[in-house]
C-alpha positions, 0 to 999 in steps of 0.5 A, a space after each residue: 924636400 918640398 918646393 913650389 913654383 908660384 909661376 906654375 899654372 898648377 894650383 899650389 895646393 896640388 904642388 905641395 901634395 904632389 911633392 909630398 907624394 914624391 918624397 914618400 914614393 922615393 922613400 925620402 920620408 917613411 912611415 912615422 916620419 914627422 912633417 913640418 906643421 902647417 904653419 911652419 911649412 907655409 912660412 918656409 914656402 911663403 904661402 898661406 897656411 890654409 893651402 898647406 892645410 888643404 894639401 895635408 887633408 887631401 893626403 890624409 884622405 888618400 891614406 898617406 898622412 896621419 894628421 892629428 890636431 895638436 899632435 902634428 903630421 906624420 907619414 903613414 906611408 905608401 903601404 897604406 895606399 896599397 891597401 886601396 882597391 887595385 882598380 881605384 889605384 889604376 884609375 888614379 894612375 891613368 888620370 895622372 898619365 892622361 894629365 901628363 900627356 895633355 901637358 906634353 901636347 900643350 907644351 908642343 912635345 911629340 910622342 917620341 919626346 914624351 916617351 924619352 922623358 918617361 923612359 928617362 924617369 923609369 931608368 931612374 926609378 930604382 936608382 938612388 931615389 932621385 929623379 930629374 
């Protein structure tokens, strides 16, 4: 479920958090599902446990996870995010889009190529929960 690219310029903590967000959005994990312990996931990924702990705390603060000391980590679900003010969610989505556009420009993609990537992902949105 969770993969990280140690060669990526993106911080590993953010990669872990984003992979979990994707799994929740695709309903690969749903409310009540347990996630691996901090140490187990760190061992599985070959990264420091504190990196996973920071990613879990970030997702807890976003309302996606329940983190209980000694009780493990559970998915709270995407419905918890929906309870946030719409403006806050819109701002967050816009930040992600701006970051994606910046990355696309830095990678040398033109607007047509970027639009093609976005269109492809949107076509996969309602399908089997998978994305390329």
